[in-house]
C-alpha positions in Angstrom: -65.2 13.0 -10.1 -62.5 11.1 -8.1 -59.3 10.0 -9.9 -59.6 6.4 -8.8 -62.8 5.8 -10.4 -63.0 5.2 -14.3 -65.2 7.9 -16.2 -68.9 7.1 -16.9 -69.8 5.2 -20.0 -71.6 7.4 -22.4 -74.8 6.1 -23.6 -78.3 7.1 -24.5 -81.0 6.0 -22.0 -84.3 5.1 -23.3 -86.8 8.0 -23.7 -89.4 8.8 -20.9 -92.7 7.3 -21.2 -94.1 10.8 -21.6 -92.0 11.4 -24.8 -92.7 7.8 -26.0 -96.3 8.3 -26.1 -98.0 8.1 -29.7 -98.3 11.3 -31.5 -102.2 11.7 -31.5 -104.5 14.7 -31.9 -105.6 16.5 -29.0 -109.3 15.4 -29.5 -108.4 11.8 -28.9 -106.0 12.3 -25.9 -109.1 12.2 -23.3 -109.8 8.7 -24.3 -106.4 7.4 -23.5 -105.4 9.7 -20.6 -107.7 10.2 -17.7 -105.8 13.3 -16.5 -106.5 15.4 -19.6 -106.5 18.7 -17.8 -102.7 18.6 -17.7 -101.6 20.8 -20.6 -99.1 19.1 -23.1 -95.4 19.8 -22.6 -93.5 19.7 -25.8 -90.4 17.4 -26.0 -86.8 18.9 -25.4 -84.2 18.8 -28.1 -82.0 15.5 -28.5 -78.8 17.4 -27.2 -80.4 18.7 -24.1 -81.9 15.3 -23.4 -78.2 13.6 -23.5 -76.6 16.3 -21.5 -79.2 16.0 -18.6 -78.7 12.3 -18.6 -74.9 12.4 -18.3 -74.9 15.0 -15.7 -77.3 12.7 -13.6 -75.3 9.7 -14.1 -72.1 11.5 -12.9 -73.8 12.7 -9.9 -74.8 9.2 -8.9 -71.3 8.1 -9.5 -69.7 10.7 -7.4 -72.2 10.0 -4.6 -71.3 6.3 -4.7 -67.5 7.1 -4.7 -67.8 9.3 -1.6 -69.7 6.8 0.1 -67.1 4.0 -0.5 -64.4 6.3 0.5 -66.1 7.1 3.8 -66.7 3.5 4.4 -63.0 2.5 3.7 -61.8 5.4 6.1 -63.8 3.9 8.7 -62.8 0.6 8.2 -58.9 1.7 8.3 -59.5 3.6 11.4 -60.9 0.5 13.1 -58.0 -1.5 12.0 -55.5 1.3 13.1 -57.1 1.2 16.5 -57.0 -2.5 16.8 -53.3 -2.5 15.8 -52.4 0.0 18.5 -54.2 -2.2 21.2 -52.5 -5.2 20.1 -49.0 -3.5 20.1 -49.6 -2.0 23.6 -50.7 -5.7 24.9 -47.6 -7.3 23.3 -45.3 -4.7 24.7 -46.9 -4.9 28.3 -46.5 -8.8 28.2 -43.0 -8.4 26.8 -41.9 -6.3 29.8 -43.1 -8.9 32.2 -41.0 -11.8 30.5 -37.4 -12.1 31.8 -34.7 -11.7 29.3 -33.5 -14.9 27.4 -30.7 -16.8 29.2 -27.5 -17.0 27.1 -26.3 -20.4 26.4 -22.6 -21.7 26.6 -21.9 -20.5 23.1 -23.7 -17.3 23.3 -22.0 -14.2 24.8 -23.4 -10.8 25.8 -21.7 -7.5 24.7 -20.5 -5.0 27.2 -23.4 -2.7 26.6 -25.9 -5.6 27.2 -24.0 -6.7 30.3 -24.1 -3.1 31.6 -27.9 -2.9 31.0 -28.5 -6.0 32.8 -26.3 -4.9 35.6 -28.2 -1.7 35.9 -31.5 -3.7 35.7 -30.4 -5.9 38.6 -29.5 -2.7 40.9 -32.9 -1.1 40.0 -34.7 -4.5 40.9 -32.6 -4.6 44.2 -33.8 -1.1 45.1 -37.2 -1.9 44.0 -37.1 -5.0 46.2 -35.7 -3.0 49.2 -38.5 -0.6 49.0 -41.3 -3.3 48.7 -39.6 -5.0 51.8 -39.8 -1.6 53.8 -43.3 -1.1 52.8 -44.3 -4.7 53.9 -42.5 -4.3 57.3 -44.1 -0.9 58.1 -47.6 -2.0 57.2 -49.9 -3.4 59.6 -52.0 -5.6 57.2 -50.7 -8.1 54.7 -50.8 -6.6 51.3 -51.3 -9.3 48.6 -50.5 -7.1 45.9 -47.1 -5.9 47.4 -46.4 -9.4 48.2 -46.7 -10.4 44.8 -44.8 -7.6 43.2 -42.1 -8.3 45.7 -41.8 -12.0 44.8 -41.8 -11.2 41.0 -39.1 -8.6 41.8 -37.1 -11.2 43.7 -37.5 -13.8 41.1 -36.2 -11.4 38.3 -33.3 -10.4 40.6 -32.3 -14.1 41.2 -32.4 -14.6 37.5 -30.3 -11.7 36.7 -27.9 -12.7 39.5 -27.6 -16.3 37.9 -26.5 -14.6 34.6 -24.3 -12.1 36.0 -22.4 -14.3 38.2 -21.3 -16.8 35.5 -17.6 -17.2 35.3 -17.5 -17.9 31.5 -19.6 -14.7 31.0 -17.5 -12.6 33.3 -14.2 -13.7 31.8 -15.7 -12.9 28.4 -16.6 -9.2 29.4 -13.0 -8.9 30.9 -11.4 -9.6 27.9 -13.7 -7.4 26.0 -12.9 -4.6 28.4 -9.1 -5.5 28.1 -9.5 -5.6 24.2 -11.2 -2.2 24.5 -8.8 -0.6 26.8 -5.8 -1.8 24.6 -7.7 -0.5 21.5 -8.0 2.9 23.3 -4.3 2.8 24.2 -3.5 2.0 20.5 -5.8 5.2 19.4 -4.4 7.4 21.9 -0.9 6.4 21.1 -1.6 6.8 17.2 -3.0 10.3 17.9 0.1 11.1 20.0 2.2 9.9 17.2 0.4 11.9 14.6 0.7 14.9 16.8 4.2 14.4 17.4 4.7 13.9 13.6 3.0 17.2 12.8 5.1 19.0 15.5 8.2 17.4 14.0 7.1 18.2 10.4 6.5 21.9 11.6 10.0 22.2 13.3 11.6 20.7 10.1 9.7 23.3 7.9 10.7 25.9 10.4 14.4 25.0 10.2 14.3 24.7 6.5 12.7 28.1 6.5 15.4 29.5 8.7 18.1 28.0 6.3 16.4 29.3 3.4 16.2 32.6 4.8 19.8 32.6 6.0 20.9 31.5 2.4 18.8 34.1 0.8 20.2 36.9 3.2 23.9 35.4 2.5 23.1 35.5 -1.2 21.8 38.8 -1.2 24.8 39.9 0.8 27.1 38.5 -1.8 25.1 40.1 -4.4 25.3 43.4 -2.9 28.9 43.0 -2.1 29.7 42.1 -5.7 27.7 45.0 -6.8 29.6 47.2 -4.6 32.8 45.6 -5.7 31.8 46.2 -9.4 30.6 49.6 -8.8 33.9 50.5 -7.0 36.1 48.9 -9.6 34.1 50.7 -12.4 34.6 54.0 -10.4 38.4 53.1 -9.7 38.9 52.3 -13.6 37.2 55.5 -14.5 39.2 57.7 -11.9 42.4 55.7 -13.2 41.4 56.5 -16.6 41.2 60.1 -15.7 44.4 60.3 -13.9 46.0 58.6 -16.8 44.8 61.1 -19.0 46.0 64.0 -16.8 49.4 62.5 -16.5 49.7 62.2 -20.3 48.7 65.8 -20.5 51.1 66.8 -17.9 53.8 64.9 -19.8 53.0 66.7 -22.9 53.0 70.1 -21.4 56.5 69.2 -19.8 57.5 68.4 -23.5 56.1 71.6 -24.8 58.0 73.6 -22.0 61.0 72.0 -22.7 60.6 72.7 -26.3 59.9 76.4 -25.4 63.1 76.6 -23.2 65.1 75.1 -26.0 63.6 77.7 -28.5 64.4 80.5 -26.0 68.0 79.5 -25.8 68.4 79.1 -29.5 67.2 82.7 -30.0 69.2 83.9 -27.0 72.3 82.6 -28.6 71.3 84.2 -31.9 70.8 87.4 -30.4 74.1 87.3 -28.5 75.8 86.5 -31.9 74.2 89.5 -33.5 75.0 91.6 -30.5 71.4 92.5 -30.0 69.8 93.4 -26.6 69.5 90.4 -24.5 66.1 89.2 -23.1 65.2 89.8 -19.5 64.9 86.8 -16.9 61.1 87.0 -16.4 60.6 84.3 -19.1 63.0 82.1 -17.4 61.1 82.7 -14.0 57.7 82.1 -15.5 58.9 78.9 -17.1 60.5 77.6 -14.0 57.4 78.4 -12.0 55.2 76.4 -14.6 57.5 73.4 -14.6 57.3 73.3 -10.7 53.7 73.4 -10.8 53.4 70.6 -13.6 55.9 68.4 -11.6 54.0 68.9 -8.6 50.7 67.9 -10.2 52.3 65.2 -12.1 53.7 63.7 -8.7 50.1 63.9 -7.2 48.7 62.1 -10.2 51.4 59.3 -10.0 50.7 58.9 -6.6 47.0 58.6 -7.0 47.5 56.2 -9.9 49.8 54.0 -7.6 47.0 53.8 -4.9 44.3 53.0 -7.6 46.5 50.3 -9.0 47.1 48.8 -5.7 43.6 48.7 -4.8 42.6 47.2 -8.1 45.5 44.6 -7.9 44.3 43.5 -4.4 41.0 42.6 -5.6 42.1 41.1 -9.0 44.7 39.2 -6.9 42.1 37.3 -5.0 40.2 36.5 -8.2 43.5 35.4 -9.9 44.5 33.4 -6.9 41.2 31.6 -7.0 41.4 31.2 -10.6 45.0 29.9 -10.7 44.0 27.4 -7.6 41.3 25.8 -9.7 43.6 25.7 -12.8 46.2 23.9 -10.8 43.6 21.4 -9.2 41.4 20.7 -11.9 43.2 21.8 -15.2 41.7 23.9 -17.9 37.9 24.0 -18.4 37.6 22.2 -21.5 35.6 19.2 -22.7 37.1 15.9 -21.3 36.0 13.9 -24.3 36.9 16.4 -27.1 39.7 14.3 -28.4 37.6 11.2 -28.7 34.4 13.3 -30.0 36.3 14.6 -33.0 36.1 10.8 -34.4 32.2 11.7 -34.9 32.8 14.7 -37.1 35.1 13.2 -39.6 36.2 9.9 -40.8 40.0 11.0 -41.3 40.2 11.8 -37.5 38.5 8.6 -36.5 41.0 6.6 -38.6 43.9 8.6 -37.0 42.6 7.9 -33.4 42.2 4.4 -34.2 45.7 4.0 -35.5 47.0 5.6 -32.4 45.0 3.1 -30.2 46.1 -0.1 -32.2 49.7 1.0 -32.1 49.7 0.1 -28.4 47.7 -3.0 -28.7 49.7 -6.3 -28.1 48.9 -10.1 -28.3 47.5 -11.4 -25.1 49.0 -14.9 -25.2 52.5 -13.3 -25.6 51.7 -11.1 -22.9 51.2 -13.8 -20.5 54.1 -15.8 -21.5 56.4 -12.5 -21.2 57.5 -12.9 -24.9 57.4 -10.0 -27.4 58.6 -9.7 -30.7 61.2 -6.7 -30.3 62.0 -6.4 -34.0 58.5 -5.7 -35.5 56.5 -5.0 -32.2 53.9 -3.0 -34.1 53.1 -5.5 -36.6 52.9 -8.2 -34.0 50.5 -6.1 -32.1 48.2 -5.1 -35.0 47.8 -8.6 -36.0 45.6 -9.4 -32.9 44.4 -5.8 -32.5 40.9 -4.6 -33.0 39.7 -3.8 -29.2 40.7 -2.0 -26.2 42.9 -4.3 -24.1 41.5 -5.3 -20.7 44.8 -6.0 -19.0 47.9 -3.8 -18.2 49.9 -3.0 -21.3 53.7 -3.2 -20.5 56.5 -2.3 -22.6 58.8 -4.8 -24.0 62.2 -5.5 -22.6 63.9 -3.6 -25.7 60.9 -0.8 -26.2 60.3 0.8 -29.6 60.6 4.5 -30.0 57.1 5.0 -28.8 57.9 3.3 -25.5 61.3 4.5 -25.0 60.2 7.9 -23.5 58.3 5.9 -20.8 60.7 3.2 -20.3 62.8 5.1 -17.6 59.8 5.5 -15.3 59.2 1.8 -14.6 58.0 2.3 -11.1 54.9 4.1 -12.6 54.2 1.2 -15.0 
């Protein structure tokens, strides 16, 4: 079955005449049916009769659908052929017609003007070909003459359009606009290219600066590490030298004690009139003292050299530290004095009292009058804010102003 056709209606057709015959006995059949020699066939069951009827109806409808489809295909093919024939005739007629003449308000684009100019040149070449054929032909060919006339007419028509002043001015202005646009685009591309080049140069310069800074920073770090290692080594060496010097000095003291002890024993032996010791001890002691003094001198020289080397490094650091101290003062919080008022109320009251002590009456300061006897009370009557003008001491200053009164040039 085709999908575009609805399914067949299921219904039971009327039974066949053979099945609708009256049920009579075989002995009476010859009275009603002349062909009594045909044997009687039994009726099929009801479900077989329905299936046979439905299949026959479906086959009939499928045949009708196939016939309709073939008919529609034949009709559509004929219509398609007619459409193609009409389009071919229409295009052929359209090629023979000249292009529409632009009015005063209508203008042509550059591509349209170019196409018309190319068409005019082609017509001119074609017209020259027809002219040469006509000149060389011995007989007059009406077909060539007609084609030449049509080509000449079309060429004159195109010439009239292309030689219009307004159209040419318009095309020239369009060409100038296009040329200026191309120049702008080219200039913009060059500017972008130059910007990219400048950006790359800027990045390279930055990279060079960064590399230089990294190299200088690494060199400084290496130099600082070398100085630290050298200072640490010098400190360790100096510590060892000082330890050796201390040991040498203790040895000197020990030898001195031994020499004194020897002298005391000799004195006692002499007093007792006993045998006097030989001079070998004295020679050995003198030799040990010379060796210890020599080593102690070497240790002292080495200590002095290490101290000079360390003092030179420390001197540069101390000079820079002192210079920063002289220029910028101690590295402390600038507002530590005023910030103490946020920590305790007592400190805030104390700071406020010191400020209010130097506040004055603005009107009296303008008039140049001051209460010399009780300046603090007069100032505190109008106190309560930081003054916006210069605070000058009175003619007879109080104890607070007296230490600054001698430096009037700075006030």
